[in-house]
C-alpha positions as CSV (number, residue, x, y, z in Angstrom):
1,M,-0.2,-0.2,-0.2
2,T,1.8,3.1,-1.0
3,A,2.0,6.7,1.2
4,A,-0.9,8.0,-1.5
5,T,-3.0,5.3,-0.5
6,I,-3.1,5.4,3.3
7,G,-3.4,9.5,2.6
8,H,-6.7,8.7,1.1
9,A,-8.0,6.4,3.8
10,S,-7.0,8.6,6.5
11,T,-8.8,11.8,4.8
12,A,-11.7,9.3,4.0
13,T,-11.8,8.1,7.6
14,T,-11.7,11.6,9.2
15,K,-14.8,12.6,6.8
16,H,-16.8,10.0,7.9
17,K,-16.1,10.7,11.6
18,H,-16.7,14.2,11.2
19,A,-20.2,13.5,9.3
20,S,-21.4,11.7,11.9
21,S,-20.4,14.0,14.8
22,S,-22.3,16.2,12.6
23,L,-25.1,14.1,12.1
24,W,-25.2,13.1,16.1
25,A,-25.5,17.0,16.8
26,E,-28.0,17.8,14.1
27,N,-30.3,15.0,15.8
28,L,-29.8,16.0,19.1
29,S,-30.9,19.6,18.6
30,S,-33.7,18.4,16.6
31,F,-34.3,16.0,20.1
32,W,-34.1,19.1,22.0
33,F,-36.3,21.0,19.8
34,L,-39.3,17.9,19.6
35,L,-38.9,17.6,23.7
36,P,-41.4,20.0,24.6
37,I,-43.7,18.4,22.1
38,I,-43.2,14.8,23.3
39,I,-43.5,16.2,27.2
40,V,-46.7,17.2,26.6
41,F,-47.9,14.0,24.5
42,A,-47.1,12.3,27.1
43,I,-49.0,13.9,29.8
44,L,-51.9,14.8,28.1
45,T,-51.9,11.3,25.9
46,L,-50.0,8.5,27.2
47,I,-50.1,8.7,30.8
48,P,-53.9,9.6,30.4
49,L,-54.1,6.1,27.9
50,V,-52.5,3.9,30.5
51,Q,-54.5,5.4,32.8
52,S,-57.6,4.4,31.1
53,F,-56.0,0.9,30.5
54,F,-55.5,0.2,33.8
55,Y,-59.2,1.5,35.3
56,S,-60.4,-0.7,32.5
57,L,-60.0,-3.7,34.5
58,T,-61.2,-2.6,37.5
59,D,-64.6,-1.6,39.1
60,Y,-63.6,1.7,40.2
61,D,-66.5,4.3,40.3
62,G,-64.5,7.5,39.9
63,Y,-65.2,8.7,43.6
64,S,-64.5,6.4,46.1
65,T,-60.4,5.4,47.0
66,T,-61.0,1.6,47.1
67,F,-61.9,-0.5,43.7
68,N,-61.1,-4.3,43.0
69,F,-59.8,-5.7,40.0
70,V,-62.6,-7.7,37.7
71,G,-60.4,-8.4,34.7
72,A,-62.0,-8.6,31.0
73,S,-65.3,-8.5,33.0
74,N,-65.5,-4.6,31.6
75,Y,-64.8,-6.0,28.2
76,V,-67.1,-8.9,28.1
77,A,-69.8,-6.6,29.6
78,I,-69.6,-4.6,27.0
79,F,-70.1,-7.0,24.0
80,K,-73.4,-8.6,25.9
81,D,-75.0,-4.4,26.5
82,P,-77.2,-3.5,23.7
83,S,-76.9,0.2,23.6
84,L,-73.5,0.0,23.5
85,L,-73.2,-1.9,20.6
86,S,-75.7,0.1,19.1
87,A,-73.3,3.3,19.8
88,L,-70.6,1.5,18.1
89,G,-73.1,1.0,15.1
90,F,-74.2,4.5,15.1
91,T,-70.8,5.9,15.1
92,L,-69.7,4.1,12.7
93,L,-72.3,4.1,10.2
94,Y,-71.8,8.3,11.0
95,A,-68.3,8.5,10.2
96,F,-68.4,6.4,6.8
97,A,-71.9,8.2,5.6
98,T,-70.7,11.4,6.1
99,T,-66.8,10.9,4.9
100,L,-68.7,9.4,1.4
101,L,-71.6,11.9,1.2
102,V,-69.4,14.9,2.1
103,T,-66.4,14.2,-0.4
104,C,-68.9,13.1,-3.5
105,F,-70.9,16.8,-3.0
106,A,-67.9,19.0,-2.0
107,I,-66.0,17.9,-5.3
108,P,-69.1,19.3,-7.6
109,L,-69.8,22.4,-5.8
110,A,-65.9,23.2,-5.2
111,V,-65.9,23.2,-9.2
112,T,-68.6,24.9,-9.2
113,L,-67.5,27.7,-6.9
114,N,-64.1,27.7,-9.2
115,K,-65.5,28.8,-12.3
116,A,-66.3,32.2,-13.5
117,M,-69.5,33.5,-12.7
118,W,-72.0,36.5,-10.9
119,G,-72.2,36.7,-7.1
120,R,-69.1,33.5,-6.9
121,S,-67.7,35.3,-4.0
122,F,-70.9,35.7,-2.2
123,A,-71.7,31.7,-3.0
124,R,-68.4,31.4,-1.3
125,S,-68.6,33.0,1.8
126,L,-72.7,31.0,1.7
127,F,-71.8,28.1,1.9
128,F,-68.6,28.7,4.0
129,F,-70.6,30.3,7.0
130,L,-73.1,27.1,6.7
131,G,-70.4,25.2,9.1
132,V,-69.1,28.2,11.2
133,P,-71.6,27.8,14.1
134,A,-71.4,25.4,16.6
135,Q,-72.5,22.0,15.9
136,A,-74.2,22.2,18.8
137,I,-76.0,25.5,18.1
138,I,-76.5,23.8,15.0
139,G,-78.4,20.6,16.4
140,L,-80.5,22.9,18.5
141,I,-81.9,24.7,15.4
142,W,-82.2,21.3,13.1
143,Q,-84.3,19.5,16.2
144,Y,-86.7,23.0,15.5
145,I,-86.8,22.1,11.7
146,F,-87.3,18.5,12.2
147,S,-89.8,18.4,14.9
148,P,-92.2,15.2,14.6
149,L,-95.2,17.4,15.6
150,G,-97.2,19.2,13.4
151,S,-94.9,22.6,14.7
152,G,-91.8,21.7,13.2
153,V,-91.4,23.2,9.9
154,M,-90.4,20.2,7.7
155,N,-94.7,18.9,8.9
156,K,-96.1,22.3,8.2
157,V,-94.1,22.9,4.6
158,L,-95.2,19.4,3.9
159,A,-98.4,19.7,5.1
160,V,-99.1,22.4,2.5
161,F,-99.0,19.8,0.1
162,G,-101.5,17.5,2.2
163,I,-98.8,15.0,3.7
164,P,-98.9,13.8,6.6
165,N,-96.7,14.5,10.0
166,V,-93.5,12.6,9.6
167,P,-91.9,10.9,12.8
168,W,-88.1,12.8,11.8
169,L,-86.9,12.5,15.3
170,A,-89.3,10.1,16.7
171,D,-88.0,6.8,14.6
172,D,-84.9,5.2,14.4
173,N,-84.3,5.3,11.1
174,W,-85.3,8.6,10.2
175,A,-83.5,10.0,13.3
176,R,-80.2,8.5,11.9
177,F,-81.3,10.3,8.7
178,C,-81.7,13.4,10.3
179,V,-78.1,13.5,11.9
180,I,-76.7,12.6,8.8
181,F,-78.2,15.0,7.0
182,V,-77.1,17.7,9.0
183,A,-74.0,16.6,9.4
184,V,-73.3,16.6,5.6
185,W,-75.6,20.1,5.1
186,M,-73.2,21.7,7.7
187,Q,-69.8,20.3,6.6
188,V,-70.1,20.4,2.6
189,G,-69.3,24.0,2.3
190,W,-65.8,24.1,4.7
191,H,-64.7,20.9,2.9
192,S,-65.6,22.9,-1.3
193,T,-63.5,25.3,0.2
194,L,-60.8,23.1,1.2
195,Y,-61.2,21.8,-2.4
196,L,-61.2,25.3,-3.8
197,A,-57.8,26.0,-2.8
198,Y,-56.4,22.9,-4.3
199,L,-58.3,23.5,-7.3
200,Q,-56.7,27.0,-7.8
201,T,-53.4,25.7,-7.5
202,I,-54.2,23.3,-11.3
203,P,-52.1,24.9,-14.0
204,A,-54.7,26.3,-16.6
205,D,-52.3,25.0,-19.3
206,L,-53.6,21.2,-18.4
207,Y,-57.3,22.3,-19.3
208,E,-56.3,24.3,-22.3
209,Q,-54.4,21.5,-23.6
210,A,-57.0,19.2,-23.2
211,R,-59.7,21.4,-25.1
212,V,-57.6,21.5,-27.9
213,D,-56.7,17.7,-27.9
214,G,-60.7,17.4,-28.1
215,A,-61.5,16.8,-24.6
216,N,-65.0,17.3,-23.0
217,S,-65.7,18.8,-19.5
218,R,-66.3,15.3,-18.1
219,Q,-63.3,13.8,-19.7
220,Q,-61.5,16.6,-18.1
221,F,-62.9,16.4,-14.9
222,F,-61.7,12.5,-14.7
223,H,-58.2,13.0,-16.0
224,I,-57.2,16.3,-14.5
225,T,-59.4,18.0,-11.8
226,L,-59.7,14.5,-10.4
227,P,-56.1,13.3,-10.1
228,Q,-54.8,16.7,-9.4
229,L,-57.7,17.0,-6.2
230,I,-56.1,13.4,-4.9
231,P,-53.9,15.3,-1.6
232,G,-56.8,17.7,-1.1
233,I,-59.4,14.3,-0.9
234,V,-56.7,12.2,1.1
235,V,-56.7,15.5,4.0
236,S,-60.7,16.0,3.8
237,M,-61.6,12.4,4.1
238,F,-59.1,12.3,6.8
239,L,-60.7,15.0,8.3
240,L,-64.2,13.5,8.5
241,M,-63.2,10.3,9.4
242,T,-61.4,11.5,12.7
243,G,-64.5,14.1,13.3
244,G,-66.8,11.3,12.7
245,L,-65.4,9.3,15.0
246,K,-65.0,11.3,17.9
247,I,-68.7,13.0,17.4
248,Y,-70.4,13.8,20.2
249,D,-72.4,17.8,20.1
250,L,-74.4,17.4,17.4
251,P,-76.2,14.2,17.5
252,Y,-76.8,14.9,21.4
253,T,-78.4,18.3,20.7
254,L,-80.3,17.2,17.8
255,T,-81.8,14.0,19.3
256,G,-80.3,13.2,22.4
257,G,-79.4,10.1,21.6
258,G,-82.7,8.8,20.8
259,P,-85.2,7.6,20.3
260,G,-84.0,4.9,22.4
261,Y,-80.4,4.6,22.0
262,S,-80.7,4.5,18.0
263,T,-78.2,7.6,17.7
264,N,-76.3,7.1,20.4
265,T,-72.5,7.6,19.6
266,L,-69.6,6.1,21.7
267,S,-68.5,9.8,23.0
268,Q,-71.9,10.1,24.7
269,A,-71.5,5.9,25.7
270,I,-68.7,6.7,27.3
271,I,-69.7,9.9,29.1
272,L,-72.8,8.5,30.0
273,K,-71.3,5.3,31.5
274,G,-68.4,6.7,32.9
275,I,-69.5,9.8,34.9
276,G,-73.4,9.6,34.5
277,Q,-73.6,5.9,35.9
278,S,-70.8,6.3,38.3
279,Q,-69.2,2.8,36.4
280,Y,-66.0,4.3,35.7
281,G,-64.2,1.2,35.3
282,L,-66.5,0.2,32.2
283,G,-66.3,3.3,30.7
284,S,-62.7,3.0,30.6
285,A,-62.9,-0.1,28.9
286,L,-65.0,1.7,26.2
287,S,-62.9,4.3,26.0
288,V,-59.8,1.7,25.1
289,L,-61.8,-0.2,22.4
290,F,-62.9,3.0,20.7
291,T,-59.2,4.1,20.6
292,L,-58.2,1.2,19.2
293,A,-60.7,1.1,16.7
294,C,-60.0,4.3,15.6
295,I,-56.0,3.3,15.4
296,L,-57.6,0.9,13.2
297,V,-59.8,2.7,10.8
298,I,-57.6,5.5,10.8
299,A,-54.7,2.8,10.1
300,A,-56.8,1.3,7.0
301,Q,-57.8,4.7,5.4
302,T,-53.9,5.9,5.7
303,G,-52.9,2.6,3.8
304,I,-55.9,3.1,1.1
305,A,-54.9,7.0,0.7
306,N,-51.3,6.5,0.2
307,A,-52.3,3.6,-2.6
308,V,-54.7,5.8,-4.4
309,E,-51.6,8.6,-4.3
310,K,-49.3,6.1,-5.8
311,R,-51.7,5.1,-8.6
312,F,-52.3,8.7,-10.2
313,Q,-48.9,9.9,-9.5
């Protein structure tokens, strides 16, 4: 081995050590920046989650200082309780239905509002501000509109045409329909605004070239607009799904979870069992299962979204 070769090897080793040292220092500085976030996440999320799992194995009532370990009894009780199974079913129905319907309505609305027309700015503001009021307030307003009595707004309108009163909030299926309808009505405008932001980033040259090639409006939508909106669709559906799984205030103010337990949600069930009925252990078990269900649903959605994004890249 010559002296030149030894010198090159020594230089390469020195550069490698400097690069490793620089990388380690960079990672350390990043860690110190992330440390406050990690601490807050641990205090507000990880520690309460561990506590919930611990209490889910007990008969703790939330008030006394003594409790007994009951193992998986709380988890078994959940799958034997019809009200909790109903809450699980409606929560999943609400989350998937609102995600699908809002997406199907918001994209065409955004495309329409993106076109040059008279009063476009007013229309955009109108649809956006439909979702600005709190969901609890919107629920109370629509409770009056969908009142099953003859004094309800919808039933008054139907009476004009000779149609008898509809039990909007007094029938299981109608009540579910009303909750989902109001949720879609409330969120379509906001998510169409989100899609508008993505639509305005699509280069106009793509449409001009498509028109030159003879593509009609439908072909331009499916081959240009929709593929370009995939990132926006992923974001929108993620927000809709996470919001749908943890929904509480809209069904509570609109139907109170009724009739019976037909529109009861998991969030309502956790609060009712854990606080209202002093079954903290059962409520904790329900919250643990709810967290796991959310993780599974979001993981599945993320995987599907990544596959779709790769398909259209």
